[in-house]
C-alpha positions as CSV (number, residue, x, y, z in Angstrom):
1,X,0.0,0.0,0.0
2,X,1.1,3.6,-0.7
3,X,1.2,5.0,2.8
4,X,2.5,8.3,4.1
5,X,5.8,8.2,5.9
6,X,5.9,9.4,9.5
7,X,7.4,12.7,8.3
8,X,4.8,13.2,5.7
9,X,2.0,12.5,8.1
10,X,3.5,14.8,10.7
11,X,2.5,17.8,8.6
12,X,-1.1,16.7,8.8
13,X,-0.8,16.5,12.6
14,X,0.8,19.9,12.9
15,X,-2.0,21.4,10.8
16,X,-4.6,19.7,12.9
17,X,-3.0,21.1,16.1
18,X,-3.8,24.7,15.1
19,X,-7.1,25.7,13.4
20,X,-5.4,28.9,12.1
21,X,-2.7,27.0,10.1
22,X,-2.7,25.8,6.5
23,X,0.3,23.7,5.7
24,X,0.4,24.0,2.0
25,X,3.4,24.9,-0.1
26,X,3.1,27.1,-3.1
27,X,4.9,27.8,-6.3
28,X,4.0,30.9,-8.2
29,X,4.8,31.1,-12.0
30,X,4.4,34.5,-13.6
31,X,4.1,34.3,-17.4
32,X,4.3,36.7,-20.4
33,X,1.0,37.0,-22.2
34,X,-1.3,36.5,-23.9
35,X,-3.1,34.1,-21.6
36,X,-4.1,30.9,-23.5
37,X,-7.7,29.9,-24.1
38,X,-8.9,28.6,-20.7
39,X,-10.3,25.3,-22.0
40,X,-7.0,24.6,-23.9
41,X,-5.0,25.4,-20.8
42,X,-7.0,23.1,-18.6
43,X,-6.8,20.3,-21.3
44,X,-3.0,20.7,-21.5
45,X,-2.6,20.7,-17.7
46,X,-4.8,17.6,-17.5
47,X,-2.5,15.7,-19.9
48,X,0.7,16.7,-18.0
49,X,-0.7,15.8,-14.6
50,X,-0.9,12.1,-15.6
51,X,2.9,11.9,-14.8
52,X,2.2,12.4,-11.1
53,X,-0.2,10.0,-9.4
54,X,-0.8,12.3,-6.5
55,X,-2.9,14.6,-8.6
56,X,-5.6,12.0,-8.7
57,X,-5.3,10.5,-5.2
58,X,-6.8,11.5,-1.9
59,X,-6.0,10.4,1.7
60,X,-7.7,7.5,3.5
61,X,-7.2,7.8,7.2
62,X,-7.8,4.9,9.7
63,X,-9.7,5.1,13.0
64,X,-7.5,5.9,16.1
65,X,-4.5,6.3,13.8
66,X,-3.9,2.5,14.0
67,X,-1.9,2.8,10.8
68,X,-0.5,5.6,8.6
69,X,-2.8,7.3,6.1
70,X,-2.9,5.8,2.7
71,X,-3.0,7.3,-0.8
72,X,-6.0,5.9,-2.8
73,X,-7.5,6.9,-6.1
74,X,-10.3,9.5,-5.9
75,X,-13.4,7.9,-7.6
76,X,-15.1,11.3,-7.7
77,X,-12.1,13.2,-9.1
78,X,-13.1,16.4,-11.0
79,X,-10.4,18.6,-12.4
80,X,-12.7,21.6,-12.3
81,X,-12.5,21.4,-8.4
82,X,-8.7,21.8,-8.6
83,X,-8.0,24.2,-11.4
84,X,-9.5,27.6,-10.6
85,X,-9.6,30.9,-12.5
86,X,-9.5,34.2,-10.7
87,X,-8.9,37.8,-11.8
88,X,-7.0,40.5,-9.9
89,X,-8.8,43.8,-9.2
90,X,-7.5,46.7,-11.3
91,X,-4.8,47.8,-11.8
92,X,-3.4,44.3,-11.3
93,X,0.1,45.2,-9.9
94,X,2.5,42.8,-8.3
95,X,1.3,44.0,-4.9
96,X,-2.2,43.0,-5.9
97,X,-0.9,39.6,-7.0
98,X,0.9,39.1,-3.7
99,X,-2.2,40.1,-1.8
100,X,-4.2,37.4,-3.7
101,X,-1.5,34.8,-3.1
102,X,-1.6,35.5,0.7
103,X,-5.3,35.1,0.7
104,X,-5.3,31.8,-1.3
105,X,-2.6,30.3,0.9
106,X,-4.7,31.1,4.0
107,X,-7.3,28.6,2.9
108,X,-7.0,25.0,3.9
109,X,-7.2,22.3,1.3
110,X,-10.1,19.9,1.5
111,X,-9.0,16.6,3.1
112,X,-11.8,14.8,1.3
113,X,-10.2,15.4,-2.1
114,X,-6.7,15.4,-3.7
115,X,-4.6,17.9,-1.7
116,X,-3.6,20.3,-4.4
117,X,-5.0,23.3,-6.4
118,X,-3.8,25.3,-9.4
119,X,-5.0,28.9,-9.5
120,X,-4.9,30.7,-12.9
121,X,-4.6,34.4,-12.0
122,X,-5.5,36.9,-14.7
123,X,-5.4,40.7,-14.9
124,X,-1.7,41.4,-14.2
125,X,-0.2,44.5,-15.7
126,X,2.1,44.4,-18.7
127,X,0.1,41.7,-20.4
128,X,1.1,39.0,-17.8
129,X,-0.8,36.2,-16.0
130,X,0.2,33.8,-13.3
131,X,-0.3,30.2,-12.1
132,X,-0.2,29.4,-8.4
133,X,0.4,25.7,-7.6
134,X,-0.7,24.9,-4.1
135,X,0.3,21.5,-2.7
136,X,-0.1,20.1,0.9
137,X,3.2,19.6,2.7
138,X,2.3,16.0,3.3
139,X,2.6,15.4,-0.4
140,X,5.9,17.1,-1.1
141,X,8.7,19.3,0.2
142,X,10.0,22.4,-1.5
143,X,12.2,20.6,-4.1
144,X,9.4,18.1,-5.0
145,X,6.9,21.0,-5.3
146,X,9.2,22.9,-7.6
147,X,9.6,19.7,-9.7
148,X,5.8,19.3,-9.9
149,X,5.4,22.9,-11.1
150,X,8.1,22.5,-13.7
151,X,6.4,19.3,-14.8
152,X,3.5,21.5,-16.1
153,X,5.8,23.2,-18.6
154,X,6.4,22.4,-22.2
155,X,9.0,19.6,-22.4
156,X,8.7,18.7,-18.8
157,X,10.9,19.7,-15.8
158,X,14.2,20.0,-17.6
159,X,17.4,20.7,-15.9
160,X,17.3,21.9,-12.3
161,X,19.9,23.7,-10.1
162,X,19.5,20.6,-7.8
163,X,21.5,18.6,-10.3
164,X,24.4,21.0,-9.9
165,X,24.4,20.8,-6.2
166,X,26.3,18.0,-4.3
167,X,23.7,15.2,-4.0
168,X,23.2,13.7,-0.6
169,X,26.3,11.6,0.1
170,X,25.8,7.9,0.0
171,X,26.6,7.8,3.7
172,X,23.7,10.2,4.4
173,X,21.1,7.7,3.3
174,X,20.5,4.9,0.9
175,X,17.5,4.9,-1.4
176,X,15.0,2.1,-1.0
177,X,12.9,2.3,-4.1
178,X,9.8,4.3,-3.5
179,X,10.1,4.4,0.3
180,X,11.8,6.8,2.6
181,X,15.6,6.9,2.9
182,X,17.1,4.4,5.3
183,X,19.1,5.4,8.3
184,X,21.9,7.8,7.8
185,X,24.1,5.3,9.5
186,X,24.0,3.0,6.5
187,X,27.4,3.0,4.9
188,X,29.2,4.5,7.9
189,X,29.4,1.3,9.9
190,X,32.2,-0.1,7.8
191,X,34.7,-0.1,10.7
192,X,34.4,0.1,14.5
193,X,36.2,3.5,14.4
194,X,33.9,4.9,11.8
195,X,30.9,3.7,13.8
196,X,32.2,5.3,16.9
197,X,32.9,8.6,15.1
198,X,29.4,8.6,13.5
199,X,27.7,7.8,16.8
200,X,29.6,10.6,18.7
201,X,28.9,13.1,15.9
202,X,25.2,12.3,15.8
203,X,24.9,12.4,19.6
204,X,26.4,15.8,19.6
205,X,24.1,16.9,16.8
206,X,21.0,15.5,18.7
207,X,22.0,17.5,21.8
208,X,22.3,20.7,19.8
209,X,18.9,20.2,18.1
210,X,17.3,19.4,21.5
211,X,18.9,22.5,23.1
212,X,17.8,24.7,20.2
213,X,14.2,23.5,20.4
214,X,13.9,23.6,24.2
215,X,15.9,26.8,25.0
216,X,13.6,29.8,24.7
217,X,14.8,32.7,22.5
218,X,14.4,36.2,23.8
219,X,10.8,37.5,23.6
220,X,10.0,38.6,20.0
221,X,7.0,39.8,18.0
222,X,8.1,37.2,15.4
223,X,7.0,34.3,17.6
224,X,3.6,33.6,19.0
225,X,0.0,32.7,18.1
226,X,-1.1,33.4,14.5
227,X,-4.3,34.4,12.9
228,X,-6.0,32.6,10.0
229,X,-5.0,35.2,7.4
230,X,-1.6,35.6,5.6
231,X,0.4,38.3,3.9
232,X,2.8,37.5,1.0
233,X,5.6,39.4,-0.5
234,X,8.7,38.6,-2.7
235,X,12.2,39.8,-3.2
236,X,14.3,39.3,-6.3
237,X,18.0,39.5,-6.9
238,X,20.2,38.3,-9.8
239,X,22.3,35.2,-9.5
240,X,25.1,37.1,-11.1
241,X,25.2,39.5,-8.2
242,X,25.0,36.7,-5.7
243,X,27.8,34.7,-7.4
244,X,30.0,37.8,-7.4
245,X,29.6,38.0,-3.6
246,X,30.3,34.3,-3.4
247,X,33.5,34.6,-5.3
248,X,34.7,37.7,-3.4
249,X,34.2,36.2,0.1
250,X,34.5,32.5,-0.6
251,X,31.0,31.6,0.6
252,X,28.0,29.8,-0.9
253,X,24.7,31.1,-2.4
254,X,22.9,29.9,0.6
255,X,25.3,31.9,2.9
256,X,24.6,35.1,0.9
257,X,20.8,34.5,1.0
258,X,20.7,33.9,4.7
259,X,23.0,36.9,5.4
260,X,20.6,39.1,3.5
261,X,17.7,37.7,5.5
262,X,19.5,38.3,8.7
263,X,20.1,42.0,7.9
264,X,16.4,42.5,7.0
265,X,15.3,40.8,10.2
266,X,17.7,43.0,12.1
267,X,16.2,46.1,10.5
268,X,12.7,44.8,11.2
269,X,13.5,44.2,14.9
270,X,15.1,47.7,15.3
271,X,12.0,49.2,13.6
272,X,9.9,47.5,16.2
273,X,12.0,48.6,19.1
274,X,13.5,45.2,19.8
275,X,17.1,44.6,20.7
276,X,18.8,42.2,18.3
277,X,20.7,39.7,20.5
278,X,23.1,36.9,19.5
279,X,20.3,34.3,20.2
280,X,17.4,36.4,18.9
281,X,17.0,34.6,15.5
282,X,17.3,30.9,16.0
283,X,16.2,29.7,12.5
284,X,14.9,26.3,11.3
285,X,16.9,25.6,8.2
286,X,15.6,22.5,6.4
287,X,18.4,20.5,4.7
288,X,17.5,18.3,1.8
289,X,18.7,14.6,1.9
290,X,17.1,14.0,-1.5
291,X,19.5,12.2,-3.9
292,X,19.5,12.7,-7.6
293,X,17.7,9.4,-8.1
294,X,14.8,10.7,-6.0
295,X,14.4,14.0,-7.8
296,X,11.0,13.1,-9.1
297,X,9.6,11.5,-5.9
298,X,6.6,13.3,-4.4
299,X,7.4,13.1,-0.7
300,X,9.4,14.9,2.0
301,X,13.2,14.1,2.2
302,X,14.6,16.7,4.6
303,X,16.5,17.0,7.8
304,X,17.2,20.2,9.6
305,X,19.7,22.6,11.3
306,X,18.9,25.2,13.9
307,X,21.6,28.0,13.7
308,X,21.2,31.3,15.5
309,X,21.7,33.8,12.7
310,X,23.9,36.8,13.7
311,X,21.2,39.4,13.8
312,X,23.2,41.3,16.4
313,X,26.1,42.0,14.0
314,X,26.2,45.4,12.4
315,X,28.7,45.0,9.6
316,X,27.4,43.3,6.4
317,X,30.6,41.5,5.6
318,X,31.2,40.2,9.1
319,X,27.6,39.1,9.2
320,X,28.1,37.1,6.1
321,X,31.3,35.6,7.5
322,X,29.4,34.6,10.7
323,X,26.6,33.0,8.7
324,X,29.1,31.0,6.8
325,X,30.8,29.8,10.0
326,X,27.6,28.9,11.8
327,X,26.2,26.9,8.9
328,X,29.6,25.1,8.4
329,X,29.6,24.4,12.1
330,X,26.1,23.1,12.0
331,X,26.9,20.8,9.1
332,X,29.9,19.5,10.8
333,X,28.2,19.0,14.2
334,X,25.9,16.2,13.1
335,X,22.6,18.0,13.3
336,X,21.6,17.0,9.8
337,X,22.5,13.4,10.4
338,X,20.8,13.3,13.8
339,X,17.6,14.7,12.3
340,X,17.7,12.1,9.5
341,X,18.2,9.2,12.0
342,X,15.3,10.3,14.2
343,X,13.1,10.4,11.1
344,X,14.3,7.0,9.9
345,X,13.8,5.4,13.4
346,X,10.3,6.8,13.6
347,X,9.3,4.5,10.8
348,X,9.8,1.6,13.1
349,X,7.6,3.0,15.9
350,X,3.8,2.2,15.8
351,X,2.2,5.0,13.9
352,X,-0.4,5.7,16.6
353,X,2.4,6.6,19.0
354,X,4.2,8.9,16.7
355,X,1.0,10.6,15.6
356,X,0.0,11.1,19.2
357,X,3.4,12.5,20.1
358,X,3.5,14.9,17.2
359,X,0.0,16.1,17.9
360,X,0.9,16.7,21.5
361,X,4.2,18.5,20.8
362,X,2.6,20.7,18.1
363,X,0.0,22.0,20.6
364,X,2.7,23.1,23.1
365,X,3.9,26.7,22.8
366,X,7.4,26.8,21.5
367,X,9.7,29.7,22.0
368,X,13.0,28.3,20.8
369,X,12.7,28.8,17.1
370,X,11.8,32.2,15.7
371,X,11.6,31.7,11.9
372,X,12.1,29.2,9.1
373,X,14.3,29.7,6.0
374,X,14.5,27.1,3.2
375,X,16.5,27.1,0.0
376,X,14.9,25.4,-3.0
377,X,16.9,24.8,-6.2
378,X,14.6,25.5,-9.2
379,X,14.8,25.1,-12.9
380,X,18.1,26.4,-14.3
381,X,16.7,27.2,-17.8
382,X,13.6,29.3,-18.6
383,X,10.3,27.4,-18.7
384,X,7.5,27.8,-21.2
385,X,3.8,26.8,-20.8
386,X,1.9,26.5,-24.0
387,X,4.6,28.7,-25.6
388,X,4.4,31.4,-23.0
389,X,7.6,32.2,-21.2
390,X,7.7,31.9,-17.4
391,X,9.2,35.2,-16.4
392,X,9.4,34.5,-12.6
393,X,9.0,31.5,-10.3
394,X,8.4,32.5,-6.8
395,X,8.2,30.1,-3.8
396,X,5.5,30.3,-1.1
397,X,6.4,28.6,2.2
398,X,3.9,27.7,4.9
399,X,4.1,28.9,8.5
400,X,3.1,27.0,11.6
401,X,4.2,26.2,15.2
402,X,3.9,29.9,16.2
403,X,6.3,31.1,13.6
404,X,4.9,34.3,12.2
405,X,7.2,34.5,9.2
406,X,8.6,31.9,6.8
407,X,11.0,32.5,3.9
408,X,11.8,30.3,0.9
409,X,14.6,31.0,-1.5
410,X,14.3,29.6,-5.1
411,X,16.8,29.9,-7.9
412,X,15.3,30.0,-11.4
413,X,17.3,30.7,-14.6
414,X,19.3,33.9,-13.8
415,X,17.4,34.9,-10.7
416,X,17.2,34.2,-7.0
417,X,13.8,34.9,-5.5
418,X,12.7,35.1,-1.9
419,X,9.1,34.3,-1.0
420,X,7.9,35.6,2.4
421,X,4.7,34.4,4.0
422,X,3.7,36.1,7.2
423,X,0.8,36.3,9.7
424,X,-1.6,39.0,8.6
425,X,-2.2,40.6,12.0
426,X,1.4,40.7,13.4
427,X,3.5,41.3,10.3
428,X,2.0,44.2,8.4
429,X,5.4,45.3,7.3
430,X,6.2,42.2,5.1
431,X,6.8,44.4,2.0
432,X,9.4,46.5,3.9
433,X,11.0,43.2,4.9
434,X,11.2,42.1,1.3
435,X,12.8,45.4,0.2
436,X,15.3,45.0,3.0
437,X,16.5,41.7,1.6
438,X,17.1,43.3,-1.8
439,X,18.9,46.2,-0.1
440,X,21.1,43.8,1.9
441,X,22.2,42.0,-1.2
442,X,23.0,45.3,-2.9
443,X,25.2,46.3,0.0
444,X,27.1,43.0,-0.2
445,X,27.6,43.4,-3.9
446,X,29.0,46.9,-3.3
447,X,31.4,45.7,-0.6
448,X,32.5,42.9,-2.9
449,X,33.6,45.6,-5.4
450,X,35.4,47.7,-2.8
451,X,38.8,47.0,-1.2
452,X,40.3,43.7,-2.3
453,X,38.9,40.9,-0.1
454,X,41.3,38.3,1.3
455,X,40.4,34.7,1.3
456,X,41.4,32.5,4.1
457,X,40.1,28.9,4.5
458,X,36.7,29.9,3.4
459,X,36.4,33.0,5.7
460,X,36.4,36.5,4.3
461,X,38.5,39.3,5.7
462,X,38.5,42.7,4.0
463,X,41.9,44.2,3.3
464,X,42.5,47.9,3.5
465,X,44.5,49.1,0.4
């Protein structure tokens, strides 16, 4: 039977724990016009959906959670329930589009039907239109959702930036066909010494994760109960600018993106009269353990790290250096491996126990984590849908567990986009936050063109000429 993994089902339990939460992931494609004939577009999408069985399946849950929910064919499937058309109010600006996206992402998907929707959004300025794919998190993580959206394009998904990244190492999990990855210990236990090192490393990583989850962060307006409405905004920077910063300071694209987020969070906190402290921005950073062979799997294959981003640092370059150090330390500490092992071990625990535990923990107020930031590699070449060019692909993350903001970064063609979803009542300044991300990248680009940077073992120091 095609059952949910414990991790997949956990997203259902987290959603059930808070009536104000909708745990759907979104991918927003903005296309150059003219919009195709509606019937022709629906017919084309219907043909392309056949490659993904989840589009025609719904969940079957069992009494008392005696076993994991199962994917079954929906005998009453009607495409018209899932592909919707809506028009923006005039003048149809990007801000109007973002407002519409925030509203749509506020609504929960119907558990009695396949857990996805595609919204065709008309009325954008400059002869543009958009498609918002909304998929429940129990179906797919960010990478799988981006793959599904790309699968709607002419010629299929094509090449993704994920293929250029280092795939999950063989020691980080071994594929088991269509099931979840096996324990991250697989492949490490080749010698007693290797086993001992792996065990110590993962124990250390587990302690760090537990401490990060249990140790409260300083009080912040970014953490607390949420309403049932959302705001959405987006920031865009060029990959050419980001790569220049990477070359100048010997860091990664993810480092630059997180450093820009850190600066914007710092600005937001100062604007609200909050003091940015070293432990003010503990961030849940999902880490993909998806291998190249599992690129087309519709499921969740992630672990996590919990770094405290240096929101207290005032200098942009030093902030970038600290982000690089902390992420490198988190990767080396065993946090990712510990998270993967816990996920793998949970598959051997009776589902009723894990469902009850997740449901209980999700209802407890958590103050350790303040936000979530995830990086999703998207298509590396421009996409086309029925001959219309996809100008932008913007990610839309969910928020839950009292996190009032969530950010997803997605690389597409020559652009890196930041999608920000926020609680409507407590984060009215989401647009200012997005503009702050763009300004932070511009500052790093300017510094990279300034005094010649020195490179030292991956850490950047700025020389004075």
